[in-house]
C-alpha positions as CSV (number, residue, x, y, z in Angstrom):
1,X,85.1,90.1,110.3
2,X,88.1,90.6,108.1
3,X,86.6,93.6,106.4
4,X,85.7,95.2,109.7
5,X,89.2,94.5,111.1
6,X,90.7,96.0,107.9
7,X,88.6,99.1,108.2
8,X,89.4,99.6,111.8
9,X,93.1,99.2,111.2
10,X,93.1,101.7,108.4
11,X,91.1,104.1,110.5
12,X,93.4,103.8,113.5
13,X,96.5,104.2,111.3
14,X,95.1,107.4,109.8
15,X,94.2,108.7,113.2
16,X,97.8,108.2,114.4
17,X,97.0,105.3,116.8
18,X,98.8,102.0,117.0
19,X,97.4,99.3,114.7
20,X,96.9,95.7,116.1
21,X,99.0,94.0,113.5
22,X,102.5,92.6,113.2
23,X,103.1,94.8,110.2
24,X,101.0,97.2,108.1
25,X,101.9,99.3,105.1
26,X,99.4,101.7,103.7
27,X,99.5,105.0,101.8
28,X,97.6,108.1,102.9
29,X,94.0,107.9,102.1
30,X,91.5,110.7,102.1
31,X,88.5,108.6,103.1
32,X,87.0,105.2,104.1
33,X,83.6,104.0,103.0
34,X,82.0,100.8,104.0
35,X,78.8,98.8,103.2
36,X,78.7,96.2,106.0
37,X,75.4,95.1,107.4
38,X,73.1,97.1,105.2
39,X,69.4,96.6,106.0
40,X,66.1,97.7,104.7
41,X,64.5,101.0,105.8
42,X,60.8,101.1,106.2
43,X,60.7,104.8,106.8
44,X,62.2,105.5,103.3
45,X,60.5,102.6,101.6
46,X,63.8,101.0,100.8
47,X,64.0,97.2,100.5
48,X,67.3,95.6,101.4
49,X,68.3,95.5,97.7
50,X,67.3,99.1,97.2
51,X,69.3,100.2,100.2
52,X,72.3,98.3,98.8
53,X,71.9,100.1,95.5
54,X,71.6,103.5,97.2
55,X,74.7,102.8,99.3
56,X,76.7,102.0,96.1
57,X,75.4,105.1,94.5
58,X,76.5,107.1,97.6
59,X,80.0,105.6,97.3
60,X,80.1,106.5,93.6
61,X,79.3,110.1,94.5
62,X,82.1,110.1,97.2
63,X,84.5,108.8,94.6
64,X,83.6,111.7,92.2
65,X,84.7,114.2,94.9
66,X,87.5,112.3,96.5
67,X,89.9,109.9,94.6
68,X,91.9,108.2,97.4
69,X,89.3,106.1,99.3
70,X,89.4,102.7,100.7
71,X,86.0,101.1,99.9
72,X,84.8,98.0,101.7
73,X,81.8,96.1,100.4
74,X,80.5,93.0,102.2
75,X,78.5,90.7,100.0
76,X,77.2,92.8,97.2
77,X,73.5,92.4,96.4
78,X,72.5,89.7,98.9
79,X,69.1,91.4,99.0
80,X,68.0,90.1,95.6
81,X,67.8,87.0,93.4
82,X,70.9,85.1,92.3
83,X,70.7,86.2,88.7
84,X,70.5,90.0,89.5
85,X,73.1,89.6,92.2
86,X,75.5,88.0,89.7
87,X,74.8,90.5,87.0
88,X,75.0,93.4,89.5
89,X,78.2,92.2,91.1
90,X,79.9,91.8,87.7
91,X,78.7,95.2,86.5
92,X,79.6,97.1,89.7
93,X,83.0,95.4,90.2
94,X,83.9,96.0,86.6
95,X,83.0,99.7,86.8
96,X,84.9,100.1,90.1
97,X,87.9,98.3,88.6
98,X,88.4,101.2,86.2
99,X,89.1,103.5,89.1
100,X,92.8,103.3,89.8
101,X,93.1,105.9,92.5
102,X,91.1,104.1,95.2
103,X,91.3,100.7,96.8
104,X,88.4,98.3,96.9
105,X,87.9,95.2,99.0
106,X,84.7,93.4,98.0
107,X,83.5,90.1,99.4
108,X,81.0,87.8,97.6
109,X,79.8,84.3,97.7
110,X,78.9,84.4,94.0
111,X,82.1,82.6,93.0
112,X,80.8,82.3,89.4
113,X,81.4,86.1,89.0
114,X,85.1,85.4,89.3
115,X,85.1,83.7,85.9
116,X,83.9,86.9,84.2
117,X,86.1,89.2,86.2
118,X,89.4,87.2,86.2
119,X,90.4,88.8,82.9
120,X,90.8,92.2,84.5
121,X,94.4,92.7,85.4
122,X,93.9,94.9,88.4
123,X,91.5,92.5,90.2
124,X,93.0,90.1,92.7
125,X,91.0,87.2,94.2
126,X,91.7,86.0,97.7
127,X,90.0,83.7,100.2
128,X,90.5,82.4,103.7
129,X,91.9,78.9,103.5
130,X,90.0,76.0,105.2
131,X,91.4,72.6,105.7
132,X,89.4,69.4,106.3
133,X,90.2,67.1,109.2
134,X,88.1,64.0,109.9
135,X,85.3,65.4,107.7
136,X,85.1,68.7,109.5
137,X,86.4,72.2,108.5
138,X,89.4,73.7,110.3
139,X,89.8,77.4,109.8
140,X,93.4,78.4,109.2
141,X,92.7,82.2,109.1
142,X,95.3,82.4,106.3
143,X,94.6,84.5,103.3
144,X,95.3,82.7,100.0
145,X,95.3,83.9,96.4
146,X,92.5,82.6,94.2
147,X,88.9,81.7,94.6
148,X,87.8,79.1,97.1
149,X,86.3,75.8,96.0
150,X,85.1,75.0,99.5
151,X,81.4,75.0,100.1
152,X,80.3,74.9,103.7
153,X,76.6,75.9,103.5
154,X,75.2,72.4,103.4
155,X,77.8,71.1,105.9
156,X,76.6,73.7,108.4
157,X,72.9,73.0,107.7
158,X,73.4,69.3,108.1
159,X,75.6,69.7,111.2
160,X,72.9,71.7,112.9
161,X,70.3,69.1,111.9
162,X,68.0,71.7,110.4
163,X,66.5,69.5,107.7
164,X,65.9,66.6,110.1
165,X,64.3,69.0,112.6
166,X,61.9,70.4,109.9
167,X,61.2,66.9,108.6
168,X,60.2,65.7,112.1
169,X,57.6,68.5,112.6
170,X,54.1,67.1,112.5
171,X,51.0,69.2,111.9
């Protein structure tokens, strides 16, 4: 949601429209490229992962021709196994970090990649703060510096009773 809102705000600002924000400061960009909700493509034979790779390749070609782009990537390499997703995320983010004329906002749930990327001076880590009240998450919608240590996956799975529901199925 944040990436979509950021992309829309940048687009509106560049088109000369008002931006739904209390304050926004941005330089003039020559392009906006996003990879949000990538899916497989049966007609081309692209798996989800292959479609992700091709989209990153497309962005790289755009960056060759145009050096002031905002690039938004949502959850790099979610279409493959954890090891390849980790390695691919570190490799792609490291390569993009060398490009100083464009701005990249990349989301990932592979928090382990941060350890390898934190030594790069031009990479900033941010996350949305979540507080806990009475054993339940409360979303603050505040962006904080760093890498989140909050894990909500199993909380949500348990809250929805998914495991109990499956365990109660009889054949």
